C-alpha positions as CSV (number, residue, x, y, z in Angstrom):
1,M,39.8,65.1,150.6
2,E,38.0,62.0,149.6
3,D,39.9,59.2,147.8
4,K,37.9,59.7,144.6
5,I,38.5,63.4,144.5
6,K,42.2,62.9,145.3
7,R,42.6,60.4,142.5
8,L,41.0,62.7,140.0
9,F,43.1,65.6,141.3
10,W,46.3,63.6,140.6
11,I,45.3,62.6,137.1
12,T,44.4,66.1,136.2
13,S,47.6,67.5,137.6
14,L,49.9,64.9,136.0
15,Y,48.3,65.2,132.6
16,F,48.7,69.0,132.8
17,F,52.4,68.5,133.3
18,S,52.4,65.9,130.5
19,G,51.1,68.5,128.1
20,L,53.5,71.3,129.0
21,P,56.6,70.0,127.1
22,F,54.5,69.4,123.9
23,G,53.2,73.0,123.9
24,F,56.6,74.4,124.8
25,F,58.3,72.4,121.9
26,Y,55.8,73.1,119.1
27,T,54.5,76.6,120.0
28,F,56.9,78.5,122.3
29,L,60.1,77.2,120.9
30,P,59.6,78.2,117.2
31,V,58.7,81.7,118.3
32,F,61.8,81.9,120.6
33,L,64.1,80.6,117.9
34,R,62.9,83.0,115.3
35,M,63.1,85.9,117.7
36,Q,66.7,84.9,118.3
37,G,67.3,85.1,114.5
38,V,67.6,81.4,113.9
39,D,67.3,80.4,110.2
40,L,64.1,78.8,109.0
41,V,65.9,75.7,107.9
42,K,67.4,75.2,111.3
43,I,64.0,75.8,113.0
44,G,62.6,73.1,110.9
45,F,65.5,70.8,111.7
46,F,65.0,71.4,115.4
47,S,61.6,69.6,115.0
48,S,63.6,66.4,114.5
49,A,64.0,66.3,118.3
50,G,60.3,65.3,118.4
51,I,61.3,61.8,117.2
52,F,61.0,60.4,120.7
53,W,57.2,61.0,120.8
54,S,57.1,58.5,117.9
55,L,59.1,55.8,119.7
56,K,56.9,55.2,122.8
57,P,56.3,51.5,121.9
58,L,60.0,50.8,122.4
59,W,60.0,51.3,126.1
60,A,56.3,50.8,127.1
61,P,56.8,47.1,127.9
62,L,59.7,47.9,130.1
63,I,57.6,50.4,132.1
64,D,54.9,47.8,132.5
65,K,57.3,45.2,133.7
66,Y,59.7,47.0,136.0
67,L,59.4,49.2,139.1
68,Y,56.4,51.4,139.8
69,K,54.9,53.7,137.1
70,S,54.9,56.6,139.6
71,F,58.7,56.1,139.8
72,W,59.0,56.4,136.0
73,I,56.7,59.5,136.2
74,S,58.9,61.2,138.8
75,I,62.1,60.3,136.9
76,A,60.6,61.8,133.7
77,L,59.6,65.0,135.5
78,F,63.1,65.4,137.0
79,G,64.5,64.9,133.5
80,I,62.2,67.5,132.0
81,A,63.1,70.0,134.7
82,L,66.8,69.4,134.2
83,S,66.6,69.7,130.4
84,I,64.6,72.9,130.5
85,G,67.0,74.4,133.0
86,L,70.1,73.5,130.9
87,L,68.5,74.8,127.7
88,S,68.4,78.3,129.3
89,L,72.2,78.2,129.7
90,F,73.1,77.8,126.0
91,S,72.6,79.6,122.7
92,P,70.2,78.1,120.2
93,E,73.2,78.0,117.8
94,S,75.2,75.6,120.1
95,F,75.2,71.8,119.8
96,L,74.4,71.5,123.5
97,F,71.2,73.3,123.1
98,F,70.2,70.8,120.4
99,L,71.3,67.9,122.6
100,F,69.3,69.0,125.6
101,L,66.3,69.6,123.3
102,F,66.5,65.9,122.5
103,A,66.7,65.1,126.2
104,L,63.5,67.2,126.8
105,T,61.5,65.3,124.3
106,F,62.8,61.9,125.5
107,F,61.7,62.5,129.1
108,S,58.4,64.0,127.9
109,A,57.7,60.8,125.9
110,L,58.7,58.7,128.9
111,L,56.3,60.7,131.0
112,D,53.4,60.2,128.5
113,T,54.0,56.5,128.3
114,A,54.2,55.9,132.0
115,L,51.1,58.1,132.6
116,D,49.0,56.2,130.1
117,G,49.7,53.0,131.9
118,F,49.4,54.6,135.4
119,I,45.8,55.7,134.8
120,I,44.7,52.1,134.1
121,D,46.2,50.9,137.4
122,Y,45.2,54.0,139.5
123,I,41.6,54.7,138.3
124,S,38.7,52.3,138.7
125,K,36.5,51.4,135.7
126,E,33.6,53.4,137.2
127,E,35.8,56.5,137.4
128,L,37.6,56.1,134.1
129,G,35.1,58.1,131.9
130,K,35.3,61.1,134.2
131,A,39.1,60.7,134.5
132,N,39.5,60.6,130.7
133,G,37.5,63.8,130.3
134,L,39.7,65.5,132.9
135,R,43.0,64.2,131.4
136,I,42.1,65.5,127.9
137,S,41.0,68.9,129.3
138,A,44.1,69.2,131.5
139,Y,46.4,68.3,128.6
140,R,44.7,71.0,126.3
141,V,45.0,73.6,129.1
142,A,48.7,72.8,129.4
143,L,49.1,73.3,125.6
144,I,47.5,76.8,126.0
145,F,49.7,77.6,129.0
146,S,53.0,76.4,127.7
147,G,52.3,77.6,124.2
148,G,50.1,80.7,124.0
149,I,50.4,82.1,127.5
150,L,54.2,81.7,127.8
151,V,54.7,83.3,124.3
152,A,52.5,86.2,125.5
153,L,54.3,86.4,128.8
154,S,57.7,86.7,126.9
155,E,56.5,90.1,125.7
156,F,57.1,91.4,129.2
157,L,59.8,89.0,130.5
158,N,63.0,87.9,129.0
159,F,63.0,84.3,127.7
160,K,65.5,83.0,130.3
161,P,63.2,83.6,133.4
162,I,60.4,81.7,131.6
163,F,62.8,78.7,131.1
164,I,63.7,78.8,134.8
165,I,60.1,79.1,136.0
166,F,59.1,76.2,133.8
167,S,62.0,74.1,135.1
168,L,61.2,74.8,138.8
169,L,57.5,73.9,138.3
170,C,58.4,70.5,136.9
171,L,61.0,69.9,139.6
172,F,58.4,70.7,142.3
173,M,55.9,68.2,140.7
174,A,58.6,65.5,140.4
175,L,59.3,65.8,144.1
176,L,55.6,65.6,145.0
177,V,55.2,62.4,143.0
178,F,58.4,60.8,144.2
179,L,57.6,61.4,147.9
180,N,53.9,60.3,147.6
181,G,53.7,56.7,148.7
182,E,50.0,56.4,147.7
183,L,51.0,56.6,144.1
184,R,53.2,53.5,144.2
185,I,50.9,51.0,142.8
186,K,52.0,47.6,141.7
187,N,52.0,47.1,138.0
188,S,48.9,45.4,136.7
189,S,50.7,43.4,134.0
190,S,52.0,40.0,134.6
191,L,55.8,39.7,135.2
192,N,55.7,36.3,133.5
193,L,54.8,37.7,130.0
194,N,57.2,37.2,127.3
195,I,58.5,40.7,126.2
196,I,59.2,39.5,122.7
197,E,55.6,38.3,122.2
198,Q,54.2,41.5,123.6
199,Y,56.0,43.3,120.7
200,L,55.3,40.8,117.9
201,A,51.7,39.6,118.5
202,P,50.0,42.9,117.7
203,F,52.0,43.3,114.5
204,K,51.3,39.7,113.4
205,E,47.5,40.3,113.8
206,L,47.6,43.5,111.7
207,L,49.7,42.0,108.9
208,K,47.0,39.3,108.4
209,R,44.4,42.0,107.3
210,E,43.7,42.8,103.7
211,K,44.9,46.2,102.4
212,I,46.9,46.8,105.6
213,F,49.7,48.6,103.8
214,I,47.2,51.0,102.2
215,I,45.9,51.6,105.7
216,F,49.4,52.2,107.0
217,L,50.0,54.7,104.1
218,F,46.7,56.5,104.9
219,V,47.5,56.8,108.6
220,A,50.9,58.2,107.8
221,L,49.6,60.8,105.3
222,Y,46.2,62.0,106.6
223,K,47.6,64.9,108.7
224,I,50.7,65.5,106.6
225,G,49.4,68.8,105.1
226,D,48.6,70.0,108.6
227,A,52.1,69.0,109.9
228,L,53.9,70.8,107.1
229,L,51.9,74.0,107.6
230,G,52.3,73.7,111.4
231,G,56.1,73.7,111.2
232,M,56.2,77.2,109.7
233,V,53.1,78.9,111.1
234,Y,54.8,80.6,114.1
235,P,57.9,81.7,112.2
236,F,55.5,83.2,109.6
237,W,53.7,85.2,112.4
238,V,57.1,86.5,113.6
239,D,58.2,87.5,110.0
240,R,54.9,89.3,109.4
241,G,55.7,91.5,112.4
242,F,53.3,90.3,115.0
243,S,54.2,90.8,118.6
244,R,54.7,87.9,121.0
245,L,51.6,89.0,122.8
246,E,49.6,88.7,119.6
247,I,51.1,85.4,118.7
248,G,50.5,84.0,122.2
249,F,46.9,85.2,122.5
250,I,45.6,84.7,118.9
251,S,47.5,81.7,117.6
252,G,48.5,80.0,120.8
253,T,45.6,80.5,123.3
254,L,42.6,81.3,121.1
255,G,43.7,78.8,118.5
256,S,43.9,76.0,121.1
257,L,40.4,76.9,122.3
258,F,39.1,76.6,118.7
259,T,40.9,73.3,118.3
260,I,39.1,72.0,121.4
261,L,35.8,73.2,119.9
262,G,36.5,71.6,116.5
263,S,37.4,68.3,118.2
264,L,34.1,68.3,120.2
265,I,32.0,69.2,117.1
266,G,34.0,66.7,114.9
267,G,33.4,63.9,117.4
268,Y,29.7,64.6,117.4
269,Y,29.3,64.7,113.6
270,T,31.6,61.7,113.0
271,G,28.9,59.6,114.6
272,K,26.2,61.3,112.6
273,L,28.0,61.2,109.2
274,G,29.6,57.9,109.5
275,L,33.4,57.3,109.3
276,K,33.9,57.4,105.6
277,R,32.0,60.7,105.0
278,A,33.5,62.3,108.2
279,L,37.1,61.5,107.0
280,L,36.4,62.9,103.6
281,I,34.5,66.1,104.6
282,M,36.6,67.0,107.6
283,G,39.8,66.0,105.8
284,F,38.8,68.4,103.0
285,L,38.0,71.2,105.4
286,Q,41.3,70.6,107.2
287,A,43.1,70.9,103.8
288,L,41.1,74.0,102.9
289,S,42.5,75.9,105.9
290,N,46.0,75.6,104.5
291,L,44.7,77.5,101.5
292,G,43.5,80.2,103.9
293,Y,47.1,80.6,105.1
294,T,48.2,80.8,101.5
295,V,45.9,83.7,100.9
296,V,47.1,85.7,104.0
297,A,50.7,85.1,103.1
298,Y,50.2,87.5,100.2
299,P,52.3,90.5,101.4
300,E,49.9,93.2,100.6
301,L,46.9,91.7,102.3
302,D,45.8,93.3,105.6
303,R,47.5,91.4,108.4
304,R,44.3,91.2,110.4
305,W,43.2,88.5,108.0
306,V,45.9,86.3,109.5
307,Y,43.8,86.2,112.7
308,I,40.9,84.7,110.8
309,A,43.2,82.2,109.0
310,S,44.6,81.1,112.3
311,I,41.2,80.5,113.9
312,I,39.9,78.6,110.9
313,E,43.0,76.5,110.7
314,S,42.8,75.6,114.4
315,F,39.1,74.8,114.2
316,T,39.3,72.6,111.1
317,G,42.4,70.9,112.5
318,G,40.3,69.9,115.5
319,L,37.6,68.5,113.1
320,G,40.1,66.4,111.1
321,T,41.8,65.1,114.3
322,S,38.5,64.0,115.8
323,A,37.6,62.0,112.7
324,F,41.1,60.6,112.4
325,L,41.3,59.4,116.0
326,T,37.9,57.7,115.7
327,F,39.3,55.9,112.6
328,L,42.5,54.9,114.5
329,T,40.4,53.5,117.4
330,S,38.2,51.5,115.1
331,L,41.2,49.8,113.6
332,C,42.4,48.3,116.9
333,K,41.4,44.8,118.0
334,Q,40.3,44.6,121.6
335,N,43.0,42.1,122.7
336,F,45.7,44.3,121.3
337,S,44.1,47.8,121.6
338,S,46.9,49.6,123.4
339,S,49.7,48.1,121.4
340,Q,48.0,48.5,118.0
341,Y,47.0,52.1,118.8
342,A,50.6,52.8,119.7
343,I,51.7,51.3,116.3
344,F,49.3,53.5,114.4
345,S,50.1,56.6,116.5
346,T,53.8,56.0,116.1
347,L,53.4,55.9,112.3
348,F,51.5,59.1,112.3
349,S,54.0,60.8,114.7
350,L,56.9,59.9,112.5
351,T,55.3,61.6,109.6
352,L,54.7,64.7,111.7
353,V,58.3,64.9,112.8
354,I,59.7,64.4,109.3
355,S,57.2,66.9,107.8
356,R,58.0,69.6,110.4
357,T,61.7,68.9,110.0
358,L,61.5,69.5,106.2
359,S,59.1,72.4,106.4
360,G,61.9,75.0,106.9
361,L,63.6,73.9,103.7
362,G,60.3,74.2,101.8
363,A,59.4,77.6,103.2
364,K,62.9,79.0,102.5
365,A,63.1,77.7,99.0
366,L,59.5,78.6,97.9
367,G,58.5,81.5,100.2
368,Y,55.6,81.3,102.5
369,F,52.9,82.0,99.8
370,T,53.9,79.2,97.5
371,F,54.9,76.8,100.3
372,F,51.5,77.1,102.0
373,G,49.8,76.6,98.7
374,V,51.8,73.4,98.1
375,T,50.8,72.1,101.6
376,F,47.1,72.5,100.5
377,L,47.7,70.3,97.5
378,I,49.6,67.7,99.6
379,A,46.8,67.6,102.1
380,L,44.3,66.5,99.4
381,L,46.4,63.5,98.4
382,P,45.5,61.1,101.3
383,L,41.7,61.7,100.7
384,I,42.1,59.6,97.5
385,L,42.8,56.6,99.7
386,I,39.6,56.8,101.7
387,P,37.3,55.0,99.1
388,L,40.0,52.3,98.7
389,I,40.0,51.6,102.5
390,L,36.3,52.1,103.3
391,K,34.3,50.3,100.7
392,G,31.2,50.9,102.8
393,D,30.3,53.0,105.8
394,Y,32.1,51.0,108.4
395,N,32.2,52.2,112.0
396,K,34.1,49.3,113.4
397,L,37.1,47.7,111.7
398,K,38.5,45.7,114.6
399,G,40.2,42.8,113.1
400,K,37.8,42.7,110.2
401,E,38.4,42.9,106.5
402,V,38.7,46.6,105.5
C-alpha cells in the first residue's frame, strides 16, 4: 500500500470511529432509553452528558504540548470502549449508568480534539483537501451506522449485544493505533509557547471587534430551535408506535443521507446567495421544518406523514448548518483560526446541550404538539439578529468590523 493511500486510509478509519459515539449518544441512546421506559424529563437530562463536546478548548493546548497525538487517540479509544462496555452492565435508572455516560462523552471529545490536531501533522498540504472530504464523509457514515443502523439492528438483537459489539470494535481500533509506530508523529507546535497566551490571545482579538456580543448571542441561538426539537424527536417516534427498524431506517439512516444532501446544496447556494441571504433563507427553512413536526404530532394524522416531516427536517437542518458553518469560518482571523473556531463552536455546543437537556421538561409539560410549535417560534428569534450583524453582504469577516 502506498504511503499516500495508507495515510488517507488512517484518516478515514479514525474519523469513522470519531463519529460513532456522537451518533450513539444522540440517536441510539434516546431510543434505547425510551424503550426501557425512561421518563422524558430524564431522557432530556441525560443529554447534559454531552457537555464535554463543548469543552474541547480546555484540553486542546495540552494535547498539542505533551506526548504524541496518536497516544491521546489510542487512550481516548480505550476509554470509549471501556465506557460502552460498562454501560451495558447497569440499568439506565442507576447512577453508575449516568456516570459512565459522562465518561463516554469525555473520551469522545478527547478523541475529536486529538484527531483534529493529528490530521494537520499527518497529512501534507497537497493531500489536505482530499483528506478533509474523506474525514467528513467517514464521520457522516459513522453517524448513520451508530445511529440508524444500530437502532434498526436492535429490532433483531437485544440491546446488550449491541453495546458489547460497539465496545469491542473501539478496543480493536485502540490497539491498532497504539501499536502502530508510524502514527507517532512529533507535535508540530512549539514546546516553548506560553500556554496562558495560547488561551488568552484569541479572546483578546475577538473582544476588540464591534458588536462581538451580538455575534456571540447569534452563534449561541442560531440552531437552538433545531436543538430543542432534536432532543425529543426519537422519543416522539417511539411514543407514536414506530418500530426500531422504522426509526433506524427512516429517521436515522435516511435522515442522515438527506442531511448530507442538504449540507452540499446549502454550501453551493451560500456562495450564490451571499452570507446574509443564505443565513436568513436557510435559517427560515430550518425553522419551518419544526412546524412540520408540529403538524404530524397531531394524534389523528396518518403516521406516514411523520416520514415526510423527518426527511424535510433532516434536509433543512443540513441547509442551515452549511450556512452557519460558513459564517463561523468567516469570523475567524487567520492567525487564530483554530482557537477562535473552537470558541465559537463551544458556544454553539453549550446551547445545544442545554436545549436538549431542557427539552424533556418542555415536551412533558406541553405535550409534543405544543412543544414542537414553540420550538418553531424560538427558531425564528435568532433571524432577527442577522440584519444587525451583517449590514451588507459580507463574505469575509476575519478581524474586520461587522
